[in-house]
C-alpha positions in Angstrom: -44.9 38.0 19.5 -48.2 38.0 17.8 -48.7 36.3 14.4 -50.7 33.7 12.5 -49.5 31.0 14.9 -50.3 32.8 18.1 -52.5 30.0 19.5 -50.0 27.2 18.6 -47.8 25.6 21.2 -44.6 24.0 20.2 -42.1 21.8 22.1 -38.5 22.0 20.8 -36.2 19.4 22.1 -32.7 20.9 22.4 -30.3 20.6 19.5 -28.2 22.7 17.1 -28.6 24.0 13.6 -31.7 23.3 11.6 -34.0 22.2 14.4 -33.7 25.4 16.4 -33.8 27.4 13.2 -37.2 25.8 12.4 -38.4 26.5 16.0 -37.3 30.1 15.5 -39.4 30.5 12.3 -42.4 29.2 14.2 -41.7 31.5 17.1 -41.3 34.4 14.7 -44.8 33.6 13.3 -46.2 33.9 16.8 -46.1 30.3 18.1 -45.4 29.7 21.8 -42.2 27.7 21.6 -40.8 25.9 24.6 -37.2 24.8 24.1 -36.2 21.9 26.3 -32.4 22.2 27.3 -30.5 19.6 29.2 -28.8 21.0 32.3 -25.4 22.4 31.5 -25.8 22.3 27.8 -23.8 24.8 25.7 -25.9 27.8 24.9 -27.3 28.3 21.4 -26.8 31.6 19.7 -29.2 34.2 21.1 -30.8 34.6 17.7 -31.8 30.9 17.7 -33.7 31.3 21.0 -35.5 34.5 20.1 -39.1 34.5 21.2 -38.8 31.1 22.9 -39.1 30.0 26.5 -36.2 27.9 27.7 -36.8 25.1 30.2 -34.0 22.9 31.6 -35.0 19.3 31.8 -32.9 16.1 32.3 -34.3 13.8 29.8 -32.3 10.9 31.2 -34.6 10.7 34.2 -38.3 9.5 34.3 -39.3 12.7 35.9 -37.8 14.7 33.0 -39.5 12.6 30.4 -42.8 13.0 32.2 -42.4 16.7 32.3 -41.9 16.8 28.5 -44.9 14.5 27.9 -47.0 16.8 30.0 -46.1 19.7 27.7 -46.8 17.4 24.7 -50.3 16.8 25.9 -51.1 20.4 25.4 -49.1 21.2 22.3 -49.7 21.1 18.6 -46.1 20.5 17.4 -42.9 18.8 18.7 -39.6 19.2 17.0 -36.6 16.9 17.8 -33.2 16.6 16.1 -31.7 13.4 17.6 -30.2 10.6 15.6 -32.8 7.9 14.6 -33.9 5.8 17.6 -32.6 8.2 20.3 -36.1 9.7 21.0 -37.6 6.3 21.3 -35.0 5.2 23.7 -35.6 8.2 25.9 -39.4 7.5 25.9 -40.2 10.4 23.7 -40.7 8.8 20.3 -43.8 9.3 18.2 -45.7 6.4 19.8 -45.0 7.8 23.3 -46.1 11.3 22.3 -49.2 10.3 20.3 -50.3 8.2 23.3 -50.6 11.5 25.2 -51.8 13.6 22.2 -53.0 11.9 19.0 -53.2 15.2 17.1 -49.6 16.1 17.8 -47.4 16.9 14.7 -44.1 15.2 15.4 -41.3 16.9 13.5 -38.0 15.0 13.1 -34.9 16.8 11.9 -31.9 14.8 10.8 -29.1 15.1 8.3 -29.4 11.7 6.5 -33.1 10.9 7.4 -34.7 8.3 9.5 -33.9 5.5 7.0 -31.1 4.5 4.6 -27.6 3.0 5.1 -26.1 6.3 6.4 -29.0 7.3 8.7 -27.2 6.6 11.9 -23.8 8.1 10.9 -22.6 11.6 11.8 -22.4 14.4 9.3 -22.6 18.1 8.9 -24.0 20.5 6.3 -21.1 20.2 3.9 -21.4 16.4 3.8 -25.2 16.4 3.1 -25.1 18.8 0.3 -22.1 17.0 -1.2 -24.2 13.8 -1.5 -27.0 15.6 -3.4 -25.0 17.2 -6.2 -25.5 20.6 -4.8 -21.9 21.2 -3.6 -20.5 19.9 -6.9 -22.5 22.7 -8.7 -21.2 25.5 -6.5 -18.0 27.3 -7.5 -16.1 28.6 -10.4 -14.9 26.7 -13.4 -11.6 24.9 -12.8 -11.7 25.5 -9.1 -12.8 23.3 -6.1 -16.4 23.2 -5.0 -17.3 26.2 -2.8 -19.3 25.4 0.4 -22.0 28.1 0.9 -21.7 28.2 4.7 -24.8 26.5 6.1 -27.4 28.1 3.8 -28.2 25.3 1.4 -28.0 22.4 3.8 -28.8 23.2 7.5 -31.1 26.2 7.0 -32.6 25.9 3.5 -32.7 22.2 3.0 -33.2 21.4 6.6 -34.9 23.9 8.8 -37.2 25.5 6.3 -38.4 22.1 4.9 -39.1 21.1 8.5 -41.2 24.2 8.9 -43.0 23.5 5.6 -43.7 19.9 6.7 -45.0 20.5 10.2 -47.3 23.4 9.1 -48.8 21.2 6.3 -49.3 18.4 8.8 -50.7 20.9 11.3 -53.3 22.0 8.8 -54.3 18.3 8.3 -54.4 17.6 12.0 -56.8 20.5 12.7 -59.3 18.8 10.3 -58.7 15.2 11.2 -57.5 15.2 14.8 -54.7 12.9 13.8 -51.1 14.1 13.8 -48.4 12.9 11.4 -44.7 12.2 11.8 -42.7 14.5 9.6 -39.3 13.0 8.5 -37.3 16.1 7.5 -33.8 15.3 6.4 -31.2 17.8 5.1 -30.2 15.5 2.3 -33.8 15.4 1.1 -34.3 19.1 1.3 -31.0 20.0 -0.3 -31.8 17.6 -3.2 -35.3 19.2 -3.5 -33.7 22.6 -3.8 -31.7 21.3 -6.7 -34.8 20.4 -8.7 -34.5 23.2 -11.3 -30.9 22.4 -11.8 -31.5 18.7 -12.3 -34.3 19.6 -14.7 -32.2 21.9 -16.8 -29.5 19.2 -16.9 -32.0 16.6 -18.1 -33.1 19.1 -20.8 -29.5 19.7 -21.9 -29.4 23.3 -20.8 -27.1 22.8 -17.8 -23.6 21.3 -18.0 -22.8 19.1 -15.1 -19.7 21.1 -14.1 -19.0 24.3 -12.2 -18.9 27.8 -13.6 -19.9 27.2 -17.2 -23.7 27.8 -16.9 -25.8 30.9 -17.2 -26.4 31.5 -13.5 -23.1 30.1 -12.0 -20.7 32.8 -13.3 -20.4 31.0 -16.6 -21.6 34.1 -18.4 -20.0 37.6 -18.2 -23.3 39.2 -17.4 -23.9 37.0 -14.4 -20.9 37.4 -12.1 -19.2 39.6 -9.5 -16.5 42.2 -10.4 -13.9 44.0 -8.4 -13.9 47.8 -8.2 -11.0 50.1 -7.9 -11.1 50.2 -4.2 -11.0 46.4 -3.8 -14.8 46.0 -3.3 -17.3 44.1 -5.4 -20.3 44.6 -7.6 -22.8 41.9 -8.6 -24.2 41.7 -12.0 -27.3 39.6 -13.1 -28.3 41.1 -16.4 -29.9 38.0 -17.9 -32.7 39.4 -20.0 -31.9 41.4 -23.1 -33.8 44.5 -22.0 -31.9 44.5 -18.7 -28.6 43.8 -20.3 -29.1 46.8 -22.6 -29.5 49.1 -19.6 -26.5 47.5 -17.9 -24.1 47.9 -20.8 -25.4 51.4 -21.5 -24.8 52.7 -17.9 -21.5 50.8 -17.8 -20.4 52.7 -20.9 -20.0 50.0 -23.4 -20.8 50.6 -27.1 -23.3 48.3 -28.9 -20.3 46.6 -30.6 -18.4 46.2 -27.3 -21.5 44.8 -25.6 -22.4 42.2 -28.2 -23.0 38.8 -26.5 -24.4 36.7 -29.4 -21.2 34.8 -30.1 -19.8 32.7 -27.2 -16.4 33.0 -28.7 -16.4 36.6 -27.7 -17.4 36.1 -24.1 -13.9 36.1 -22.7 -13.2 39.5 -24.3 -16.5 40.8 -23.1 -15.8 39.7 -19.5 -12.4 41.5 -19.7 -14.1 44.7 -20.9 -16.7 44.6 -18.1 -14.0 43.9 -15.5 -11.9 46.8 -16.8 -14.8 49.2 -16.6 -15.6 48.3 -13.0 -12.0 48.3 -12.0 -11.7 51.9 -13.2 -13.9 53.4 -10.5 -14.7 52.9 -6.8 -17.7 50.9 -5.8 -19.5 54.0 -4.5 -19.2 55.5 -8.1 -21.0 52.5 -9.6 -23.6 52.4 -6.9 -24.6 55.9 -7.9 -24.5 55.0 -11.6 -26.8 52.0 -11.3 -29.0 53.1 -8.4 -32.7 52.9 -9.3 -32.0 51.4 -12.7 -33.2 48.1 -14.3 -29.6 47.0 -14.9 -29.8 44.2 -12.3 -26.7 45.4 -10.5 -26.1 45.6 -6.7 -23.1 46.2 -4.5 -21.7 43.2 -2.6 -22.1 44.4 1.0 -20.3 43.1 4.0 -22.3 42.2 7.1 -21.3 45.4 8.7 -22.4 47.4 5.6 -25.7 45.7 5.0 -27.5 47.2 8.0 -27.0 50.7 6.7 -28.1 50.3 3.1 -31.1 52.6 2.4 -33.3 49.8 1.1 -32.5 47.5 4.1 -33.2 50.5 6.4 -36.4 51.4 4.7 -37.9 47.9 5.0 -36.6 47.4 8.5 -34.9 44.2 7.5 -32.4 44.5 10.2 -33.2 45.0 13.9 -30.4 45.8 16.4 -27.9 44.3 13.9 -29.9 41.1 13.3 -32.2 40.1 10.5 -35.9 40.7 11.5 -38.5 37.9 11.1 -39.6 37.0 7.7 -42.0 36.7 5.9 -44.3 39.6 6.8 -48.0 39.3 7.5 -50.6 42.0 6.9 
């Protein structure tokens, strides 16, 4: 695949989750990514190997290590997702690799980071985001925290921050000839994603509890509502001008739509819910289509591929999301 990283070679040491996802982003941007798999390893999902070359290497042998170091000598980036110290024990740590290629950007992907009292312990996405405050903030009022699949931790806080780090270090290495080690940890990235929330909390405009804030379903105009056919509609009418469009198309009078007094919000939520529940989702899709009401249907995975906007932009290809972002 051609792209802005077409001349960049990447070595990806086999792993699961955020490391392969980072390698996928680089491959989608045109990099030549060689993924090193140990013989007999469980296959990663096909989406995670898209655009990559797969090479089986036994890293427990000197011959296998030498094979990887030969690739490193001619590469710009290496990505590894072992626990701290494992790459060094294999003979593939930063010192070993930089001895062969001083300009190499060495990207390290872990859950807890290369340092800290938990750095060598096991964990998964749900644990990493739990420690940052992110999981505590997700969910409805009075209900348990709601894990967001692997989007906030593994992919957002992990893989994408690794991509950002290695590309920044690559830019520097092209100028200086010296490669950096990038310590990308899911716990770091997930915390960084929470920066606006922490800032709002510090400024007194975010309550440190679930489902009571403006953008976490704490307001009737930022929530999801059931339709008559058991489907769902999302509403995000924050600004007054968009809220006016939303309530007008929903059929609420100015008095019914008044949101100035928080004491009236429960009743307002009930009115909005009742209106949506009176018709099927398809009806409301037609009502709000093309408007500035900030309303969109909640589509299933099966439905998303067929939505006109998704189709028009070619966002899905053969049932899978296409590479993003796009380059002119």
